[in-house]
A tleap script that builds the chain and sets N, CA, C and O, in Angstrom:
source leaprc.protein.ff14SB
mol = sequence {
  NMET ALA TYR PRO VAL VAL ASP TRP ARG ARG
  ALA THR LEU VAL GLY ALA LEU GLY GLY GLY
  ALA PHE TRP GLY LEU ALA ALA GLY ALA ILE
  LEU ALA SER LYS ALA SER THR THR ALA VAL
  ILE ALA ILE CYS ILE THR ALA VAL ILE VAL
  VAL SER VAL GLY THR PHE ILE TYR ARG ARG
  SER THR SER PRO ARG ASN ARG ALA LEU GLY
  MET GLY LEU ILE LEU ALA PRO LEU THR GLY
  LEU THR PRO VAL LEU ALA VAL SER LEU PRO
  GLY VAL LEU THR HIE ALA ILE SER TRP ARG
  CGLY
}
set mol.1.N position { -102.099 60.989 45.399 }
set mol.1.CA position { -100.817 61.579 45.686 }
set mol.1.C position { -99.816 61.107 44.642 }
set mol.1.O position { -99.650 59.905 44.436 }
set mol.2.N position { -99.166 62.027 43.999 }
set mol.2.CA position { -98.198 61.693 42.956 }
set mol.2.C position { -96.818 61.509 43.575 }
set mol.2.O position { -96.353 62.334 44.361 }
set mol.3.N position { -96.182 60.415 43.203 }
set mol.3.CA position { -94.836 60.148 43.691 }
set mol.3.C position { -93.818 60.659 42.688 }
set mol.3.O position { -94.110 60.741 41.495 }
set mol.4.N position { -92.620 61.004 43.161 }
set mol.4.CA position { -91.576 61.421 42.225 }
set mol.4.C position { -91.183 60.269 41.305 }
set mol.4.O position { -91.373 59.097 41.630 }
set mol.5.N position { -90.654 60.618 40.199 }
set mol.5.CA position { -90.217 59.633 39.218 }
set mol.5.C position { -88.955 58.939 39.731 }
set mol.5.O position { -88.143 59.550 40.426 }
set mol.6.N position { -88.799 57.677 39.390 }
set mol.6.CA position { -87.622 56.910 39.783 }
set mol.6.C position { -86.477 57.239 38.837 }
set mol.6.O position { -86.669 57.296 37.622 }
set mol.7.N position { -85.299 57.453 39.383 }
set mol.7.CA position { -84.092 57.629 38.581 }
set mol.7.C position { -83.595 56.225 38.212 }
set mol.7.O position { -82.887 55.583 38.988 }
set mol.8.N position { -83.972 55.763 37.026 }
set mol.8.CA position { -83.697 54.381 36.643 }
set mol.8.C position { -82.226 54.107 36.417 }
set mol.8.O position { -81.777 52.975 36.593 }
set mol.9.N position { -81.463 55.121 36.029 }
set mol.9.CA position { -80.013 54.901 35.889 }
set mol.9.C position { -79.401 54.558 37.236 }
set mol.9.O position { -78.609 53.623 37.350 }
set mol.10.N position { -79.770 55.311 38.241 }
set mol.10.CA position { -79.252 55.047 39.586 }
set mol.10.C position { -79.785 53.715 40.112 }
set mol.10.O position { -79.050 52.956 40.745 }
set mol.11.N position { -81.048 53.434 39.855 }
set mol.11.CA position { -81.646 52.188 40.345 }
set mol.11.C position { -80.969 50.966 39.727 }
set mol.11.O position { -80.689 49.992 40.426 }
set mol.12.N position { -80.707 51.012 38.426 }
set mol.12.CA position { -80.053 49.860 37.795 }
set mol.12.C position { -78.601 49.740 38.232 }
set mol.12.O position { -78.080 48.629 38.338 }
set mol.13.N position { -77.940 50.865 38.486 }
set mol.13.CA position { -76.566 50.805 38.989 }
set mol.13.C position { -76.540 50.174 40.379 }
set mol.13.O position { -75.730 49.287 40.650 }
set mol.14.N position { -77.423 50.632 41.252 }
set mol.14.CA position { -77.503 50.054 42.599 }
set mol.14.C position { -77.866 48.574 42.516 }
set mol.14.O position { -77.291 47.755 43.232 }
set mol.15.N position { -78.813 48.225 41.649 }
set mol.15.CA position { -79.211 46.831 41.498 }
set mol.15.C position { -78.090 45.956 40.962 }
set mol.15.O position { -77.905 44.827 41.417 }
set mol.16.N position { -77.342 46.477 39.996 }
set mol.16.CA position { -76.246 45.692 39.419 }
set mol.16.C position { -75.116 45.496 40.424 }
set mol.16.O position { -74.597 44.390 40.573 }
set mol.17.N position { -74.738 46.566 41.111 }
set mol.17.CA position { -73.665 46.446 42.100 }
set mol.17.C position { -74.104 45.593 43.290 }
set mol.17.O position { -73.362 44.726 43.753 }
set mol.18.N position { -75.309 45.848 43.773 }
set mol.18.CA position { -75.818 45.045 44.888 }
set mol.18.C position { -76.028 43.593 44.505 }
set mol.18.O position { -75.745 42.688 45.291 }
set mol.19.N position { -76.527 43.369 43.295 }
set mol.19.CA position { -76.729 42.001 42.825 }
set mol.19.C position { -75.422 41.255 42.629 }
set mol.19.O position { -75.322 40.070 42.944 }
set mol.20.N position { -74.421 41.952 42.109 }
set mol.20.CA position { -73.110 41.318 41.956 }
set mol.20.C position { -72.521 40.912 43.296 }
set mol.20.O position { -71.990 39.812 43.445 }
set mol.21.N position { -72.620 41.809 44.272 }
set mol.21.CA position { -72.118 41.492 45.613 }
set mol.21.C position { -72.940 40.370 46.248 }
set mol.21.O position { -72.387 39.443 46.840 }
set mol.22.N position { -74.256 40.461 46.120 }
set mol.22.CA position { -75.135 39.443 46.708 }
set mol.22.C position { -74.848 38.064 46.129 }
set mol.22.O position { -74.661 37.101 46.873 }
set mol.23.N position { -74.813 37.968 44.800 }
set mol.23.CA position { -74.625 36.655 44.187 }
set mol.23.C position { -73.191 36.163 44.302 }
set mol.23.O position { -72.952 34.955 44.301 }
set mol.24.N position { -72.231 37.081 44.403 }
set mol.24.CA position { -70.856 36.661 44.674 }
set mol.24.C position { -70.745 36.008 46.041 }
set mol.24.O position { -70.134 34.950 46.187 }
set mol.25.N position { -71.341 36.649 47.041 }
set mol.25.CA position { -71.348 36.066 48.384 }
set mol.25.C position { -72.176 34.783 48.423 }
set mol.25.O position { -71.814 33.828 49.110 }
set mol.26.N position { -73.273 34.763 47.695 }
set mol.26.CA position { -74.111 33.562 47.663 }
set mol.26.C position { -73.362 32.387 47.030 }
set mol.26.O position { -73.414 31.268 47.538 }
set mol.27.N position { -72.673 32.642 45.932 }
set mol.27.CA position { -71.907 31.571 45.285 }
set mol.27.C position { -70.785 31.080 46.191 }
set mol.27.O position { -70.525 29.880 46.267 }
set mol.28.N position { -70.125 32.004 46.876 }
set mol.28.CA position { -69.081 31.611 47.821 }
set mol.28.C position { -69.633 30.765 48.956 }
set mol.28.O position { -69.007 29.786 49.364 }
set mol.29.N position { -70.795 31.132 49.465 }
set mol.29.CA position { -71.414 30.355 50.545 }
set mol.29.C position { -71.830 28.974 50.062 }
set mol.29.O position { -71.679 27.987 50.781 }
set mol.30.N position { -72.352 28.906 48.850 }
set mol.30.CA position { -72.765 27.607 48.311 }
set mol.30.C position { -71.553 26.711 48.075 }
set mol.30.O position { -71.592 25.518 48.376 }
set mol.31.N position { -70.479 27.284 47.538 }
set mol.31.CA position { -69.275 26.484 47.314 }
set mol.31.C position { -68.631 26.056 48.628 }
set mol.31.O position { -68.177 24.918 48.751 }
set mol.32.N position { -68.589 26.952 49.608 }
set mol.32.CA position { -67.965 26.620 50.888 }
set mol.32.C position { -68.752 25.553 51.638 }
set mol.32.O position { -68.169 24.730 52.343 }
set mol.33.N position { -70.062 25.562 51.490 }
set mol.33.CA position { -70.890 24.592 52.211 }
set mol.33.C position { -71.195 23.349 51.381 }
set mol.33.O position { -71.943 22.474 51.817 }
set mol.34.N position { -70.622 23.275 50.199 }
set mol.34.CA position { -70.858 22.159 49.278 }
set mol.34.C position { -72.341 22.005 48.966 }
set mol.34.O position { -72.886 20.901 48.966 }
set mol.35.N position { -72.976 23.139 48.701 }
set mol.35.CA position { -74.387 23.226 48.297 }
set mol.35.C position { -75.329 22.595 49.309 }
set mol.35.O position { -76.271 21.890 48.946 }
set mol.36.N position { -75.065 22.855 50.577 }
set mol.36.CA position { -75.959 22.311 51.603 }
set mol.36.C position { -77.313 23.008 51.546 }
set mol.36.O position { -77.426 24.159 51.126 }
set mol.37.N position { -78.305 22.300 51.968 }
set mol.37.CA position { -79.663 22.834 51.961 }
set mol.37.C position { -79.777 24.055 52.863 }
set mol.37.O position { -80.509 24.995 52.551 }
set mol.38.N position { -79.060 24.045 53.974 }
set mol.38.CA position { -79.100 25.173 54.904 }
set mol.38.C position { -78.598 26.447 54.244 }
set mol.38.O position { -79.188 27.512 54.427 }
set mol.39.N position { -77.519 26.351 53.480 }
set mol.39.CA position { -76.973 27.537 52.808 }
set mol.39.C position { -77.937 28.062 51.753 }
set mol.39.O position { -78.122 29.273 51.634 }
set mol.40.N position { -78.541 27.180 51.000 }
set mol.40.CA position { -79.482 27.602 49.958 }
set mol.40.C position { -80.707 28.259 50.583 }
set mol.40.O position { -81.190 29.271 50.076 }
set mol.41.N position { -81.210 27.700 51.670 }
set mol.41.CA position { -82.360 28.298 52.354 }
set mol.41.C position { -81.993 29.660 52.926 }
set mol.41.O position { -82.787 30.597 52.850 }
set mol.42.N position { -80.792 29.780 53.501 }
set mol.42.CA position { -80.350 31.070 54.043 }
set mol.42.C position { -80.237 32.122 52.943 }
set mol.42.O position { -80.576 33.285 53.164 }
set mol.43.N position { -79.770 31.732 51.773 }
set mol.43.CA position { -79.661 32.662 50.646 }
set mol.43.C position { -81.053 33.088 50.180 }
set mol.43.O position { -81.277 34.262 49.888 }
set mol.44.N position { -81.973 32.152 50.110 }
set mol.44.CA position { -83.350 32.491 49.707 }
set mol.44.C position { -84.006 33.433 50.708 }
set mol.44.O position { -84.685 34.381 50.314 }
set mol.45.N position { -83.810 33.182 51.990 }
set mol.45.CA position { -84.378 34.057 53.019 }
set mol.45.C position { -83.758 35.444 52.938 }
set mol.45.O position { -84.458 36.449 53.064 }
set mol.46.N position { -82.445 35.500 52.729 }
set mol.46.CA position { -81.772 36.795 52.590 }
set mol.46.C position { -82.298 37.550 51.382 }
set mol.46.O position { -82.504 38.761 51.456 }
set mol.47.N position { -82.518 36.859 50.275 }
set mol.47.CA position { -83.051 37.515 49.074 }
set mol.47.C position { -84.443 38.079 49.332 }
set mol.47.O position { -84.752 39.188 48.895 }
set mol.48.N position { -85.280 37.330 50.032 }
set mol.48.CA position { -86.628 37.816 50.349 }
set mol.48.C position { -86.554 39.041 51.258 }
set mol.48.O position { -87.327 39.985 51.090 }
set mol.49.N position { -85.634 39.032 52.214 }
set mol.49.CA position { -85.474 40.183 53.109 }
set mol.49.C position { -85.010 41.406 52.336 }
set mol.49.O position { -85.525 42.504 52.553 }
set mol.50.N position { -84.040 41.235 51.432 }
set mol.50.CA position { -83.543 42.370 50.645 }
set mol.50.C position { -84.654 42.949 49.773 }
set mol.50.O position { -84.798 44.168 49.687 }
set mol.51.N position { -85.436 42.094 49.131 }
set mol.51.CA position { -86.551 42.579 48.306 }
set mol.51.C position { -87.593 43.278 49.176 }
set mol.51.O position { -88.149 44.299 48.773 }
set mol.52.N position { -87.862 42.740 50.362 }
set mol.52.CA position { -88.837 43.365 51.263 }
set mol.52.C position { -88.368 44.736 51.736 }
set mol.52.O position { -89.155 45.682 51.772 }
set mol.53.N position { -87.095 44.849 52.097 }
set mol.53.CA position { -86.547 46.146 52.512 }
set mol.53.C position { -86.594 47.128 51.350 }
set mol.53.O position { -86.943 48.293 51.537 }
set mol.54.N position { -86.249 46.673 50.161 }
set mol.54.CA position { -86.323 47.536 48.983 }
set mol.54.C position { -87.734 48.015 48.707 }
set mol.54.O position { -87.947 49.179 48.368 }
set mol.55.N position { -88.694 47.119 48.852 }
set mol.55.CA position { -90.095 47.502 48.656 }
set mol.55.C position { -90.536 48.523 49.697 }
set mol.55.O position { -91.234 49.485 49.376 }
set mol.56.N position { -90.127 48.311 50.941 }
set mol.56.CA position { -90.468 49.256 52.006 }
set mol.56.C position { -89.866 50.633 51.728 }
set mol.56.O position { -90.556 51.645 51.851 }
set mol.57.N position { -88.590 50.677 51.356 }
set mol.57.CA position { -87.938 51.956 51.059 }
set mol.57.C position { -88.595 52.622 49.857 }
set mol.57.O position { -88.838 53.828 49.874 }
set mol.58.N position { -88.881 51.856 48.828 }
set mol.58.CA position { -89.496 52.414 47.621 }
set mol.58.C position { -90.863 53.017 47.919 }
set mol.58.O position { -91.168 54.120 47.465 }
set mol.59.N position { -91.670 52.313 48.666 }
set mol.59.CA position { -93.041 52.786 48.916 }
set mol.59.C position { -93.107 53.928 49.919 }
set mol.59.O position { -94.023 54.748 49.849 }
set mol.60.N position { -92.164 54.005 50.846 }
set mol.60.CA position { -92.211 55.019 51.895 }
set mol.60.C position { -91.473 56.309 51.548 }
set mol.60.O position { -91.718 57.337 52.179 }
set mol.61.N position { -90.591 56.282 50.578 }
set mol.61.CA position { -89.790 57.476 50.298 }
set mol.61.C position { -90.499 58.388 49.308 }
set mol.61.O position { -91.364 57.964 48.542 }
set mol.62.N position { -90.104 59.649 49.352 }
set mol.62.CA position { -90.671 60.628 48.426 }
set mol.62.C position { -89.616 61.220 47.506 }
set mol.62.O position { -89.956 61.843 46.500 }
set mol.63.N position { -88.346 61.037 47.832 }
set mol.63.CA position { -87.301 61.604 46.977 }
set mol.63.C position { -86.890 60.594 45.906 }
set mol.63.O position { -86.903 59.388 46.154 }
set mol.64.N position { -86.526 61.078 44.727 }
set mol.64.CA position { -86.095 60.161 43.663 }
set mol.64.C position { -84.868 59.338 44.049 }
set mol.64.O position { -84.735 58.190 43.627 }
set mol.65.N position { -83.978 59.914 44.843 }
set mol.65.CA position { -82.771 59.191 45.246 }
set mol.65.C position { -83.127 57.962 46.091 }
set mol.65.O position { -82.616 56.870 45.846 }
set mol.66.N position { -83.989 58.139 47.068 }
set mol.66.CA position { -84.369 57.010 47.923 }
set mol.66.C position { -85.247 56.004 47.184 }
set mol.66.O position { -85.154 54.802 47.432 }
set mol.67.N position { -86.089 56.479 46.290 }
set mol.67.CA position { -86.900 55.553 45.487 }
set mol.67.C position { -86.011 54.721 44.569 }
set mol.67.O position { -86.282 53.542 44.342 }
set mol.68.N position { -84.949 55.332 44.040 }
set mol.68.CA position { -84.001 54.584 43.213 }
set mol.68.C position { -83.260 53.546 44.051 }
set mol.68.O position { -83.006 52.436 43.585 }
set mol.69.N position { -82.913 53.905 45.287 }
set mol.69.CA position { -82.262 52.945 46.177 }
set mol.69.C position { -83.190 51.767 46.459 }
set mol.69.O position { -82.763 50.613 46.416 }
set mol.70.N position { -84.450 52.053 46.746 }
set mol.70.CA position { -85.408 50.980 46.993 }
set mol.70.C position { -85.582 50.079 45.785 }
set mol.70.O position { -85.610 48.855 45.917 }
set mol.71.N position { -85.700 50.680 44.605 }
set mol.71.CA position { -85.848 49.879 43.391 }
set mol.71.C position { -84.577 49.073 43.120 }
set mol.71.O position { -84.655 47.935 42.658 }
set mol.72.N position { -83.418 49.648 43.400 }
set mol.72.CA position { -82.163 48.919 43.237 }
set mol.72.C position { -82.083 47.716 44.156 }
set mol.72.O position { -81.603 46.656 43.757 }
set mol.73.N position { -82.554 47.875 45.390 }
set mol.73.CA position { -82.568 46.739 46.313 }
set mol.73.C position { -83.541 45.658 45.855 }
set mol.73.O position { -83.298 44.470 46.070 }
set mol.74.N position { -84.626 46.061 45.235 }
set mol.74.CA position { -85.559 45.073 44.686 }
set mol.74.C position { -84.904 44.318 43.530 }
set mol.74.O position { -85.063 43.104 43.406 }
set mol.75.N position { -84.174 45.038 42.693 }
set mol.75.CA position { -83.547 44.418 41.525 }
set mol.75.C position { -82.332 43.559 41.879 }
set mol.75.O position { -82.009 42.623 41.146 }
set mol.76.N position { -81.658 43.858 42.982 }
set mol.76.CA position { -80.385 43.201 43.301 }
set mol.76.C position { -80.470 41.674 43.331 }
set mol.76.O position { -79.698 41.034 42.616 }
set mol.77.N position { -81.348 41.054 44.103 }
set mol.77.CA position { -81.382 39.590 44.099 }
set mol.77.C position { -81.914 39.002 42.795 }
set mol.77.O position { -81.647 37.843 42.477 }
set mol.78.N position { -82.666 39.805 42.042 }
set mol.78.CA position { -83.241 39.297 40.800 }
set mol.78.C position { -82.225 39.249 39.661 }
set mol.78.O position { -82.467 38.587 38.653 }
set mol.79.N position { -81.079 39.948 39.806 }
set mol.79.CA position { -80.101 39.990 38.718 }
set mol.79.C position { -79.483 38.629 38.436 }
set mol.79.O position { -79.172 38.322 37.285 }
set mol.80.N position { -79.303 37.825 39.445 }
set mol.80.CA position { -78.670 36.531 39.242 }
set mol.80.C position { -79.638 35.375 39.211 }
set mol.80.O position { -79.217 34.219 39.156 }
set mol.81.N position { -80.919 35.658 39.246 }
set mol.81.CA position { -81.910 34.586 39.305 }
set mol.81.C position { -81.929 33.742 38.033 }
set mol.81.O position { -82.024 32.517 38.109 }
set mol.82.N position { -81.843 34.369 36.885 }
set mol.82.CA position { -81.871 33.632 35.621 }
set mol.82.C position { -80.661 32.710 35.465 }
set mol.82.O position { -80.843 31.543 35.118 }
set mol.83.N position { -79.420 33.187 35.708 }
set mol.83.CA position { -78.294 32.249 35.618 }
set mol.83.C position { -78.378 31.111 36.630 }
set mol.83.O position { -78.002 29.979 36.325 }
set mol.84.N position { -78.863 31.403 37.820 }
set mol.84.CA position { -78.991 30.345 38.825 }
set mol.84.C position { -79.997 29.296 38.363 }
set mol.84.O position { -79.748 28.097 38.482 }
set mol.85.N position { -81.123 29.746 37.839 }
set mol.85.CA position { -82.115 28.794 37.334 }
set mol.85.C position { -81.590 28.022 36.131 }
set mol.85.O position { -81.860 26.828 35.995 }
set mol.86.N position { -80.844 28.690 35.260 }
set mol.86.CA position { -80.299 28.017 34.079 }
set mol.86.C position { -79.295 26.941 34.469 }
set mol.86.O position { -79.171 25.930 33.778 }
set mol.87.N position { -78.585 27.146 35.558 }
set mol.87.CA position { -77.592 26.167 35.995 }
set mol.87.C position { -78.232 25.063 36.834 }
set mol.87.O position { -77.859 23.897 36.708 }
set mol.88.N position { -79.183 25.417 37.679 }
set mol.88.CA position { -79.711 24.428 38.620 }
set mol.88.C position { -80.881 23.607 38.087 }
set mol.88.O position { -81.025 22.444 38.463 }
set mol.89.N position { -81.713 24.172 37.232 }
set mol.89.CA position { -82.893 23.438 36.762 }
set mol.89.C position { -82.573 22.168 35.978 }
set mol.89.O position { -83.255 21.162 36.180 }
set mol.90.N position { -81.571 22.158 35.092 }
set mol.90.CA position { -81.293 20.890 34.401 }
set mol.90.C position { -80.933 19.754 35.354 }
set mol.90.O position { -81.349 18.614 35.142 }
set mol.91.N position { -80.167 20.053 36.399 }
set mol.91.CA position { -79.826 19.017 37.373 }
set mol.91.C position { -81.033 18.533 38.146 }
set mol.91.O position { -81.201 17.334 38.372 }
set mol.92.N position { -81.875 19.473 38.550 }
set mol.92.CA position { -83.087 19.107 39.288 }
set mol.92.C position { -84.023 18.293 38.403 }
set mol.92.O position { -84.585 17.291 38.845 }
set mol.93.N position { -84.189 18.721 37.160 }
set mol.93.CA position { -85.063 17.984 36.243 }
set mol.93.C position { -84.512 16.602 35.931 }
set mol.93.O position { -85.276 15.644 35.811 }
set mol.94.N position { -83.200 16.487 35.798 }
set mol.94.CA position { -82.584 15.183 35.540 }
set mol.94.C position { -82.840 14.231 36.698 }
set mol.94.O position { -83.182 13.067 36.487 }
set mol.95.N position { -82.674 14.725 37.927 }
set mol.95.CA position { -82.942 13.876 39.088 }
set mol.95.C position { -84.417 13.529 39.189 }
set mol.95.O position { -84.762 12.404 39.550 }
set mol.96.N position { -85.282 14.465 38.879 }
set mol.96.CA position { -86.725 14.209 38.971 }
set mol.96.C position { -87.174 13.199 37.928 }
set mol.96.O position { -88.017 12.346 38.209 }
set mol.97.N position { -86.617 13.289 36.727 }
set mol.97.CA position { -87.014 12.373 35.658 }
set mol.97.C position { -86.463 10.973 35.911 }
set mol.97.O position { -87.148 9.983 35.654 }
set mol.98.N position { -85.222 10.884 36.417 }
set mol.98.CA position { -84.605 9.579 36.609 }
set mol.98.C position { -84.994 8.927 37.932 }
set mol.98.O position { -84.641 7.772 38.170 }
set mol.99.N position { -85.707 9.636 38.792 }
set mol.99.CA position { -86.096 9.081 40.083 }
set mol.99.C position { -87.226 8.078 39.904 }
set mol.99.O position { -88.239 8.362 39.265 }
set mol.100.N position { -87.031 6.924 40.471 }
set mol.100.CA position { -88.070 5.902 40.398 }
set mol.100.C position { -88.365 5.453 41.833 }
set mol.100.O position { -87.599 4.705 42.441 }
set mol.101.N position { -89.499 5.935 42.352 }
set mol.101.CA position { -89.850 5.705 43.756 }
set mol.101.C position { -90.578 4.492 44.015 }
set mol.101.O position { -90.918 4.209 45.163 }
savepdb mol mol.pdb
quit
């Protein structure tokens, strides 16, 4: 069964707007909670749910519009992953290297 082609312009627009909103709210939650573990875990769970919903919409839809929405939801949490890793990994690595148990 052939699926319709994804409208990548729409998918990247949805992903960029959704990702901006997602990571804006995530950064606000992290700052408000002073980077508590609970907030970070809640953000990770929310990201997994958004990607799962996007995957479900993408795989179940037949119209290009809905497939673009699903792909955009998949892309949304991934848009801010690189900056988050670039900011957080040096701190984590510094603590791991300097830790003497």
